[in-house]
Biopython code that builds the backbone (N, CA, C, O; Angstrom):
import numpy as np
from Bio.PDB.StructureBuilder import StructureBuilder

atoms = [
    (1, "UNK", "N", (-7.296, 13.454, -28.247)),
    (1, "UNK", "CA", (-7.345, 13.955, -26.887)),
    (1, "UNK", "C", (-6.545, 15.241, -26.797)),
    (1, "UNK", "O", (-5.428, 15.343, -27.305)),
    (2, "UNK", "N", (-7.130, 16.185, -26.159)),
    (2, "UNK", "CA", (-6.415, 17.449, -26.000)),
    (2, "UNK", "C", (-5.502, 17.378, -24.782)),
    (2, "UNK", "O", (-5.675, 16.527, -23.909)),
    (3, "UNK", "N", (-4.557, 18.256, -24.737)),
    (3, "UNK", "CA", (-3.601, 18.251, -23.618)),
    (3, "UNK", "C", (-4.251, 18.701, -22.325)),
    (3, "UNK", "O", (-3.769, 18.364, -21.245)),
    (4, "UNK", "N", (-5.333, 19.455, -22.412)),
    (4, "UNK", "CA", (-5.999, 19.906, -21.186)),
    (4, "UNK", "C", (-6.693, 18.757, -20.457)),
    (4, "UNK", "O", (-6.916, 18.838, -19.249)),
    (5, "UNK", "N", (-7.037, 17.689, -21.179)),
    (5, "UNK", "CA", (-7.687, 16.553, -20.526)),
    (5, "UNK", "C", (-6.685, 15.637, -19.829)),
    (5, "UNK", "O", (-7.085, 14.750, -19.076)),
    (6, "UNK", "N", (-5.388, 15.836, -20.069)),
    (6, "UNK", "CA", (-4.363, 15.007, -19.445)),
    (6, "UNK", "C", (-3.546, 15.768, -18.399)),
    (6, "UNK", "O", (-2.449, 15.336, -18.044)),
    (7, "UNK", "N", (-4.054, 16.868, -17.915)),
    (7, "UNK", "CA", (-3.298, 17.654, -16.931)),
    (7, "UNK", "C", (-3.209, 16.961, -15.580)),
    (7, "UNK", "O", (-2.319, 17.270, -14.788)),
    (8, "UNK", "N", (-4.109, 16.038, -15.305)),
    (8, "UNK", "CA", (-4.054, 15.327, -14.029)),
    (8, "UNK", "C", (-2.792, 14.478, -13.911)),
    (8, "UNK", "O", (-2.380, 14.152, -12.798)),
    (9, "UNK", "N", (-2.172, 14.114, -15.029)),
    (9, "UNK", "CA", (-0.951, 13.313, -14.991)),
    (9, "UNK", "C", (0.225, 14.073, -14.389)),
    (9, "UNK", "O", (1.202, 13.461, -13.958)),
    (10, "UNK", "N", (0.142, 15.389, -14.355)),
    (10, "UNK", "CA", (1.201, 16.215, -13.765)),
    (10, "UNK", "C", (0.997, 16.417, -12.271)),
    (10, "UNK", "O", (1.868, 16.961, -11.593)),
    (11, "UNK", "N", (-0.121, 15.994, -11.768)),
    (11, "UNK", "CA", (-0.454, 16.205, -10.364)),
    (11, "UNK", "C", (0.240, 15.184, -9.473)),
    (11, "UNK", "O", (0.198, 13.982, -9.734)),
    (12, "UNK", "N", (0.876, 15.679, -8.420)),
    (12, "UNK", "CA", (1.540, 14.785, -7.461)),
    (12, "UNK", "C", (0.506, 13.965, -6.686)),
    (12, "UNK", "O", (0.751, 12.808, -6.344)),
    (13, "UNK", "N", (-0.639, 14.567, -6.416)),
    (13, "UNK", "CA", (-1.694, 13.871, -5.685)),
    (13, "UNK", "C", (-2.219, 12.678, -6.477)),
    (13, "UNK", "O", (-2.531, 11.643, -5.889)),
    (14, "UNK", "N", (-2.323, 12.799, -7.786)),
    (14, "UNK", "CA", (-2.776, 11.680, -8.624)),
    (14, "UNK", "C", (-1.833, 10.486, -8.486)),
    (14, "UNK", "O", (-2.288, 9.362, -8.272)),
    (15, "UNK", "N", (-0.525, 10.718, -8.606)),
    (15, "UNK", "CA", (0.444, 9.623, -8.536)),
    (15, "UNK", "C", (0.526, 9.044, -7.138)),
    (15, "UNK", "O", (0.759, 7.846, -6.972)),
    (16, "UNK", "N", (0.336, 9.893, -6.124)),
    (16, "UNK", "CA", (0.401, 9.401, -4.746)),
    (16, "UNK", "C", (-0.827, 8.567, -4.388)),
    (16, "UNK", "O", (-0.706, 7.523, -3.749)),
    (17, "UNK", "N", (-2.007, 9.027, -4.799)),
    (17, "UNK", "CA", (-3.224, 8.292, -4.444)),
    (17, "UNK", "C", (-3.518, 7.136, -5.393)),
    (17, "UNK", "O", (-4.232, 6.205, -5.020)),
    (18, "UNK", "N", (-2.996, 7.174, -6.582)),
    (18, "UNK", "CA", (-3.276, 6.112, -7.548)),
    (18, "UNK", "C", (-2.287, 4.971, -7.476)),
    (18, "UNK", "O", (-2.453, 4.060, -6.666)),
    (19, "UNK", "N", (-1.263, 5.004, -8.309)),
    (19, "UNK", "CA", (-0.325, 3.877, -8.396)),
    (19, "UNK", "C", (0.471, 3.627, -7.111)),
    (19, "UNK", "O", (0.690, 2.475, -6.736)),
    (20, "UNK", "N", (0.899, 4.680, -6.446)),
    (20, "UNK", "CA", (1.714, 4.483, -5.234)),
    (20, "UNK", "C", (0.920, 3.789, -4.135)),
    (20, "UNK", "O", (1.427, 2.883, -3.474)),
    (21, "UNK", "N", (-0.317, 4.212, -3.941)),
    (21, "UNK", "CA", (-1.160, 3.587, -2.922)),
    (21, "UNK", "C", (-1.435, 2.125, -3.261)),
    (21, "UNK", "O", (-1.440, 1.276, -2.370)),
    (22, "UNK", "N", (-1.658, 1.829, -4.514)),
    (22, "UNK", "CA", (-1.912, 0.449, -4.920)),
    (22, "UNK", "C", (-0.686, -0.432, -4.678)),
    (22, "UNK", "O", (-0.810, -1.542, -4.160)),
    (23, "UNK", "N", (0.494, 0.060, -5.050)),
    (23, "UNK", "CA", (1.719, -0.723, -4.863)),
    (23, "UNK", "C", (1.997, -0.960, -3.389)),
    (23, "UNK", "O", (2.337, -2.075, -2.994)),
    (24, "UNK", "N", (1.856, 0.076, -2.572)),
    (24, "UNK", "CA", (2.112, -0.077, -1.133)),
    (24, "UNK", "C", (1.085, -1.016, -0.501)),
    (24, "UNK", "O", (1.433, -1.816, 0.369)),
    (25, "UNK", "N", (-0.158, -0.929, -0.922)),
    (25, "UNK", "CA", (-1.189, -1.822, -0.374)),
    (25, "UNK", "C", (-0.919, -3.277, -0.737)),
    (25, "UNK", "O", (-1.074, -4.163, 0.104)),
    (26, "UNK", "N", (-0.519, -3.529, -1.971)),
    (26, "UNK", "CA", (-0.192, -4.901, -2.380)),
    (26, "UNK", "C", (1.022, -5.432, -1.628)),
    (26, "UNK", "O", (1.043, -6.590, -1.211)),
    (27, "UNK", "N", (2.023, -4.588, -1.456)),
    (27, "UNK", "CA", (3.210, -5.003, -0.716)),
    (27, "UNK", "C", (2.879, -5.257, 0.754)),
    (27, "UNK", "O", (3.405, -6.189, 1.363)),
    (28, "UNK", "N", (2.007, -4.428, 1.318)),
    (28, "UNK", "CA", (1.570, -4.615, 2.698)),
    (28, "UNK", "C", (0.845, -5.942, 2.840)),
    (28, "UNK", "O", (1.044, -6.659, 3.820)),
    (29, "UNK", "N", (0.000, -6.276, 1.860)),
    (29, "UNK", "CA", (-0.735, -7.542, 1.888)),
    (29, "UNK", "C", (0.219, -8.733, 1.792)),
    (29, "UNK", "O", (0.038, -9.729, 2.491)),
    (30, "UNK", "N", (1.230, -8.635, 0.933)),
    (30, "UNK", "CA", (2.195, -9.723, 0.803)),
    (30, "UNK", "C", (3.006, -9.907, 2.081)),
    (30, "UNK", "O", (3.252, -11.036, 2.505)),
    (31, "UNK", "N", (3.417, -8.813, 2.687)),
    (31, "UNK", "CA", (4.201, -8.907, 3.920)),
    (31, "UNK", "C", (3.345, -9.359, 5.095)),
    (31, "UNK", "O", (3.854, -9.960, 6.041)),
    (32, "UNK", "N", (2.068, -9.079, 5.041)),
    (32, "UNK", "CA", (1.168, -9.488, 6.118)),
    (32, "UNK", "C", (1.111, -11.014, 6.231)),
    (32, "UNK", "O", (0.929, -11.549, 7.324)),
    (33, "UNK", "N", (1.264, -11.703, 5.118)),
    (33, "UNK", "CA", (1.277, -13.165, 5.148)),
    (33, "UNK", "C", (2.495, -13.697, 5.893)),
    (33, "UNK", "O", (2.479, -14.827, 6.381)),
    (34, "UNK", "N", (3.543, -12.894, 5.984)),
    (34, "UNK", "CA", (4.756, -13.307, 6.688)),
    (34, "UNK", "C", (4.595, -13.159, 8.198)),
    (34, "UNK", "O", (4.904, -14.081, 8.953)),
    (35, "UNK", "N", (4.114, -12.004, 8.636)),
    (35, "UNK", "CA", (4.083, -11.756, 10.077)),
    (35, "UNK", "C", (2.759, -12.095, 10.752)),
    (35, "UNK", "O", (2.662, -12.035, 11.978)),
    (36, "UNK", "N", (1.751, -12.446, 9.983)),
    (36, "UNK", "CA", (0.470, -12.829, 10.587)),
    (36, "UNK", "C", (0.518, -14.303, 10.969)),
    (36, "UNK", "O", (0.972, -15.120, 10.167)),
    (37, "UNK", "N", (0.063, -14.673, 12.174)),
    (37, "UNK", "CA", (0.131, -16.084, 12.582)),
    (37, "UNK", "C", (-0.790, -16.965, 11.741)),
    (37, "UNK", "O", (-1.875, -16.535, 11.349)),
    (38, "UNK", "N", (-0.358, -18.200, 11.462)),
    (38, "UNK", "CA", (-1.136, -19.071, 10.578)),
    (38, "UNK", "C", (-2.465, -19.553, 11.160)),
    (38, "UNK", "O", (-3.372, -19.864, 10.387)),
    (39, "UNK", "N", (-2.622, -19.628, 12.449)),
    (39, "UNK", "CA", (-3.880, -20.057, 13.038)),
    (39, "UNK", "C", (-4.044, -21.562, 13.067)),
    (39, "UNK", "O", (-3.123, -22.301, 12.720)),
    (40, "UNK", "N", (-5.216, -22.017, 13.482)),
    (40, "UNK", "CA", (-5.485, -23.442, 13.655)),
    (40, "UNK", "C", (-5.558, -24.165, 12.308)),
    (40, "UNK", "O", (-4.992, -25.247, 12.155)),
    (41, "UNK", "N", (-6.244, -23.576, 11.343)),
    (41, "UNK", "CA", (-6.405, -24.227, 10.038)),
    (41, "UNK", "C", (-5.252, -23.973, 9.086)),
    (41, "UNK", "O", (-5.283, -24.436, 7.946)),
    (42, "UNK", "N", (-4.243, -23.253, 9.526)),
    (42, "UNK", "CA", (-3.048, -22.931, 8.731)),
    (42, "UNK", "C", (-3.361, -22.101, 7.490)),
    (42, "UNK", "O", (-2.589, -22.117, 6.531)),
    (43, "UNK", "N", (-4.485, -21.371, 7.490)),
    (43, "UNK", "CA", (-4.821, -20.526, 6.347)),
    (43, "UNK", "C", (-5.073, -19.070, 6.737)),
    (43, "UNK", "O", (-5.311, -18.238, 5.861)),
    (44, "UNK", "N", (-5.028, -18.745, 8.021)),
    (44, "UNK", "CA", (-5.292, -17.374, 8.445)),
    (44, "UNK", "C", (-4.292, -16.391, 7.866)),
    (44, "UNK", "O", (-4.657, -15.266, 7.526)),
    (45, "UNK", "N", (-3.036, -16.797, 7.747)),
    (45, "UNK", "CA", (-2.030, -15.883, 7.225)),
    (45, "UNK", "C", (-2.179, -15.668, 5.716)),
    (45, "UNK", "O", (-1.525, -14.789, 5.154)),
    (46, "UNK", "N", (-3.017, -16.445, 5.064)),
    (46, "UNK", "CA", (-3.278, -16.255, 3.641)),
    (46, "UNK", "C", (-4.614, -15.547, 3.427)),
    (46, "UNK", "O", (-4.712, -14.630, 2.611)),
    (47, "UNK", "N", (-5.637, -15.971, 4.157)),
    (47, "UNK", "CA", (-6.979, -15.433, 3.936)),
    (47, "UNK", "C", (-7.167, -14.035, 4.511)),
    (47, "UNK", "O", (-7.777, -13.187, 3.860)),
    (48, "UNK", "N", (-6.667, -13.775, 5.699)),
    (48, "UNK", "CA", (-6.887, -12.459, 6.294)),
    (48, "UNK", "C", (-6.233, -11.325, 5.514)),
    (48, "UNK", "O", (-6.857, -10.272, 5.383)),
    (49, "UNK", "N", (-5.019, -11.468, 4.986)),
    (49, "UNK", "CA", (-4.512, -10.389, 4.136)),
    (49, "UNK", "C", (-5.365, -10.150, 2.897)),
    (49, "UNK", "O", (-5.525, -9.007, 2.468)),
    (50, "UNK", "N", (-5.916, -11.217, 2.316)),
    (50, "UNK", "CA", (-6.790, -11.045, 1.152)),
    (50, "UNK", "C", (-8.085, -10.327, 1.519)),
    (50, "UNK", "O", (-8.588, -9.504, 0.755)),
    (51, "UNK", "N", (-8.613, -10.644, 2.687)),
    (51, "UNK", "CA", (-9.853, -10.010, 3.130)),
    (51, "UNK", "C", (-9.603, -8.567, 3.557)),
    (51, "UNK", "O", (-10.439, -7.696, 3.316)),
    (52, "UNK", "N", (-8.463, -8.310, 4.187)),
    (52, "UNK", "CA", (-8.163, -6.969, 4.682)),
    (52, "UNK", "C", (-7.577, -6.040, 3.624)),
    (52, "UNK", "O", (-7.471, -4.836, 3.861)),
    (53, "UNK", "N", (-7.194, -6.569, 2.462)),
    (53, "UNK", "CA", (-6.602, -5.727, 1.423)),
    (53, "UNK", "C", (-7.476, -4.534, 1.035)),
    (53, "UNK", "O", (-6.955, -3.421, 0.956)),
    (54, "UNK", "N", (-8.777, -4.707, 0.790)),
    (54, "UNK", "CA", (-9.588, -3.532, 0.438)),
    (54, "UNK", "C", (-9.623, -2.482, 1.549)),
    (54, "UNK", "O", (-9.667, -1.284, 1.270)),
    (55, "UNK", "N", (-9.605, -2.922, 2.788)),
    (55, "UNK", "CA", (-9.606, -1.977, 3.901)),
    (55, "UNK", "C", (-8.295, -1.207, 3.968)),
    (55, "UNK", "O", (-8.296, 0.004, 4.189)),
    (56, "UNK", "N", (-7.189, -1.894, 3.779)),
    (56, "UNK", "CA", (-5.877, -1.247, 3.783)),
    (56, "UNK", "C", (-5.779, -0.257, 2.623)),
    (56, "UNK", "O", (-5.324, 0.873, 2.800)),
    (57, "UNK", "N", (-6.205, -0.685, 1.448)),
    (57, "UNK", "CA", (-6.159, 0.193, 0.285)),
    (57, "UNK", "C", (-7.043, 1.420, 0.486)),
    (57, "UNK", "O", (-6.632, 2.540, 0.182)),
    (58, "UNK", "N", (-8.245, 1.212, 0.993)),
    (58, "UNK", "CA", (-9.170, 2.329, 1.193)),
    (58, "UNK", "C", (-8.618, 3.323, 2.209)),
    (58, "UNK", "O", (-8.725, 4.533, 2.008)),
    (59, "UNK", "N", (-8.035, 2.832, 3.289)),
    (59, "UNK", "CA", (-7.463, 3.733, 4.286)),
    (59, "UNK", "C", (-6.350, 4.576, 3.670)),
    (59, "UNK", "O", (-6.329, 5.795, 3.839)),
    (60, "UNK", "N", (-5.435, 3.939, 2.966)),
    (60, "UNK", "CA", (-4.329, 4.682, 2.367)),
    (60, "UNK", "C", (-4.818, 5.613, 1.262)),
    (60, "UNK", "O", (-4.339, 6.741, 1.148)),
    (61, "UNK", "N", (-5.761, 5.155, 0.455)),
    (61, "UNK", "CA", (-6.283, 5.980, -0.626)),
    (61, "UNK", "C", (-6.945, 7.243, -0.085)),
    (61, "UNK", "O", (-6.627, 8.347, -0.526)),
    (62, "UNK", "N", (-7.855, 7.089, 0.861)),
    (62, "UNK", "CA", (-8.559, 8.257, 1.378)),
    (62, "UNK", "C", (-7.645, 9.167, 2.191)),
    (62, "UNK", "O", (-7.823, 10.385, 2.189)),
    (63, "UNK", "N", (-6.674, 8.589, 2.883)),
    (63, "UNK", "CA", (-5.728, 9.426, 3.614)),
    (63, "UNK", "C", (-4.910, 10.284, 2.653)),
    (63, "UNK", "O", (-4.770, 11.489, 2.863)),
    (64, "UNK", "N", (-4.369, 9.670, 1.599)),
    (64, "UNK", "CA", (-3.555, 10.445, 0.667)),
    (64, "UNK", "C", (-4.398, 11.393, -0.185)),
    (64, "UNK", "O", (-3.896, 12.429, -0.620)),
    (65, "UNK", "N", (-5.640, 11.068, -0.427)),
    (65, "UNK", "CA", (-6.496, 11.927, -1.238)),
    (65, "UNK", "C", (-7.018, 13.128, -0.454)),
    (65, "UNK", "O", (-7.127, 14.227, -0.997)),
    (66, "UNK", "N", (-7.336, 12.919, 0.812)),
    (66, "UNK", "CA", (-7.966, 13.974, 1.596)),
    (66, "UNK", "C", (-7.005, 14.815, 2.426)),
    (66, "UNK", "O", (-7.413, 15.838, 2.976)),
    (67, "UNK", "N", (-5.754, 14.418, 2.532)),
    (67, "UNK", "CA", (-4.827, 15.166, 3.360)),
    (67, "UNK", "C", (-4.451, 16.503, 2.712)),
    (67, "UNK", "O", (-4.455, 16.643, 1.489)),
    (68, "UNK", "N", (-4.133, 17.457, 3.549)),
    (68, "UNK", "CA", (-3.657, 18.745, 3.042)),
    (68, "UNK", "C", (-2.135, 18.778, 2.966)),
    (68, "UNK", "O", (-1.565, 19.578, 2.224)),
    (69, "UNK", "N", (-1.481, 17.917, 3.729)),
    (69, "UNK", "CA", (-0.028, 17.853, 3.745)),
    (69, "UNK", "C", (0.431, 16.609, 2.980)),
    (69, "UNK", "O", (0.490, 15.516, 3.542)),
    (70, "UNK", "N", (0.752, 16.783, 1.702)),
    (70, "UNK", "CA", (1.148, 15.651, 0.872)),
    (70, "UNK", "C", (2.493, 15.068, 1.276)),
    (70, "UNK", "O", (2.747, 13.884, 1.054)),
    (71, "UNK", "N", (3.355, 15.886, 1.864)),
    (71, "UNK", "CA", (4.660, 15.376, 2.292)),
    (71, "UNK", "C", (4.500, 14.325, 3.386)),
    (71, "UNK", "O", (5.198, 13.311, 3.386)),
    (72, "UNK", "N", (3.585, 14.567, 4.310)),
    (72, "UNK", "CA", (3.346, 13.601, 5.382)),
    (72, "UNK", "C", (2.801, 12.295, 4.822)),
    (72, "UNK", "O", (3.206, 11.214, 5.251)),
    (73, "UNK", "N", (1.888, 12.391, 3.871)),
    (73, "UNK", "CA", (1.328, 11.195, 3.234)),
    (73, "UNK", "C", (2.394, 10.461, 2.433)),
    (73, "UNK", "O", (2.432, 9.231, 2.420)),
    (74, "UNK", "N", (3.257, 11.217, 1.767)),
    (74, "UNK", "CA", (4.332, 10.602, 0.992)),
    (74, "UNK", "C", (5.285, 9.845, 1.905)),
    (74, "UNK", "O", (5.691, 8.729, 1.581)),
    (75, "UNK", "N", (5.646, 10.428, 3.034)),
    (75, "UNK", "CA", (6.562, 9.750, 3.952)),
    (75, "UNK", "C", (5.912, 8.549, 4.614)),
    (75, "UNK", "O", (6.599, 7.578, 4.935)),
    (76, "UNK", "N", (4.600, 8.592, 4.825)),
    (76, "UNK", "CA", (3.900, 7.423, 5.348)),
    (76, "UNK", "C", (3.985, 6.268, 4.352)),
    (76, "UNK", "O", (4.270, 5.136, 4.740)),
    (77, "UNK", "N", (3.741, 6.546, 3.072)),
    (77, "UNK", "CA", (3.820, 5.502, 2.057)),
    (77, "UNK", "C", (5.248, 4.975, 1.904)),
    (77, "UNK", "O", (5.451, 3.776, 1.716)),
    (78, "UNK", "N", (6.227, 5.859, 1.983)),
    (78, "UNK", "CA", (7.623, 5.433, 1.890)),
    (78, "UNK", "C", (7.983, 4.540, 3.071)),
    (78, "UNK", "O", (8.633, 3.509, 2.899)),
    (79, "UNK", "N", (7.560, 4.937, 4.274)),
    (79, "UNK", "CA", (7.860, 4.134, 5.471)),
    (79, "UNK", "C", (7.203, 2.757, 5.388)),
    (79, "UNK", "O", (7.846, 1.749, 5.681)),
    (80, "UNK", "N", (5.934, 2.705, 4.993)),
    (80, "UNK", "CA", (5.253, 1.416, 4.850)),
    (80, "UNK", "C", (5.905, 0.559, 3.770)),
    (80, "UNK", "O", (6.040, -0.654, 3.928)),
    (81, "UNK", "N", (6.306, 1.192, 2.675)),
    (81, "UNK", "CA", (6.975, 0.463, 1.603)),
    (81, "UNK", "C", (8.287, -0.135, 2.091)),
    (81, "UNK", "O", (8.570, -1.303, 1.824)),
    (82, "UNK", "N", (9.083, 0.641, 2.796)),
    (82, "UNK", "CA", (10.392, 0.170, 3.265)),
    (82, "UNK", "C", (10.245, -0.941, 4.314)),
    (82, "UNK", "O", (10.939, -1.955, 4.243)),
    (83, "UNK", "N", (9.357, -0.755, 5.270)),
    (83, "UNK", "CA", (9.173, -1.756, 6.326)),
    (83, "UNK", "C", (8.714, -3.090, 5.730)),
    (83, "UNK", "O", (9.243, -4.145, 6.079)),
    (84, "UNK", "N", (7.738, -3.035, 4.839)),
    (84, "UNK", "CA", (7.226, -4.272, 4.252)),
    (84, "UNK", "C", (8.205, -4.885, 3.262)),
    (84, "UNK", "O", (8.263, -6.108, 3.138)),
    (85, "UNK", "N", (8.976, -4.064, 2.554)),
    (85, "UNK", "CA", (10.008, -4.593, 1.665)),
    (85, "UNK", "C", (11.094, -5.310, 2.453)),
    (85, "UNK", "O", (11.560, -6.378, 2.054)),
    (86, "UNK", "N", (11.492, -4.719, 3.571)),
    (86, "UNK", "CA", (12.507, -5.352, 4.406)),
    (86, "UNK", "C", (11.993, -6.649, 5.017)),
    (86, "UNK", "O", (12.739, -7.621, 5.140)),
    (87, "UNK", "N", (10.728, -6.663, 5.395)),
    (87, "UNK", "CA", (10.134, -7.878, 5.940)),
    (87, "UNK", "C", (10.149, -9.010, 4.908)),
    (87, "UNK", "O", (10.509, -10.145, 5.223)),
    (88, "UNK", "N", (9.759, -8.691, 3.690)),
    (88, "UNK", "CA", (9.761, -9.707, 2.634)),
    (88, "UNK", "C", (11.170, -10.115, 2.246)),
    (88, "UNK", "O", (11.422, -11.292, 1.989)),
    (89, "UNK", "N", (12.086, -9.170, 2.200)),
    (89, "UNK", "CA", (13.476, -9.503, 1.867)),
    (89, "UNK", "C", (14.084, -10.409, 2.926)),
    (89, "UNK", "O", (14.795, -11.359, 2.599)),
    (90, "UNK", "N", (13.811, -10.121, 4.184)),
    (90, "UNK", "CA", (14.319, -10.975, 5.269)),
    (90, "UNK", "C", (13.712, -12.370, 5.190)),
    (90, "UNK", "O", (14.393, -13.364, 5.442)),
    (91, "UNK", "N", (12.439, -12.441, 4.841)),
    (91, "UNK", "CA", (11.776, -13.755, 4.744)),
    (91, "UNK", "C", (12.371, -14.597, 3.625)),
    (91, "UNK", "O", (12.587, -15.795, 3.810)),
    (92, "UNK", "N", (12.640, -14.003, 2.478)),
    (92, "UNK", "CA", (13.126, -14.765, 1.334)),
    (92, "UNK", "C", (14.636, -14.990, 1.343)),
    (92, "UNK", "O", (15.107, -16.041, 0.908)),
    (93, "UNK", "N", (15.400, -14.007, 1.836)),
    (93, "UNK", "CA", (16.859, -14.120, 1.784)),
    (93, "UNK", "C", (17.509, -14.320, 3.136)),
    (93, "UNK", "O", (18.704, -14.606, 3.214)),
    (94, "UNK", "N", (16.738, -14.174, 4.206)),
    (94, "UNK", "CA", (17.347, -14.244, 5.544)),
    (94, "UNK", "C", (17.238, -15.592, 6.117)),
    (94, "UNK", "O", (17.697, -15.826, 7.235)),
]
sb = StructureBuilder()
sb.init_structure("model")
sb.init_model(0)
sb.init_chain("A")
sb.init_seg("    ")
for serial, (resi, resn, name, xyz) in enumerate(atoms, 1):
    if name == "N":
        sb.init_residue(resn, " ", resi, " ")
    sb.init_atom(name, np.array(xyz, "f"), 0.0, 1.0, " ", f" {name:<3s}", serial, name[0])
structure = sb.get_structure()
């Protein structure tokens, strides 16, 4: 492989739309099970995050990929990461 084929690894947009979006989406899905009400069958807080995960991922992916201001997208991902991390930390340790 030549070095010219790996230049995308230096791109901030690649890291923001790829791994960062996936991690934030997974964390959002995990935290959603905490704050979503369980419902009548006691499975809504498990099933709805699983069903909504592709929608959450797609929204974050396309937002970070299509935006012209990467700083705004970066701060959105950081804010979502922190809020959902704190929610999960409070659930497990609080």
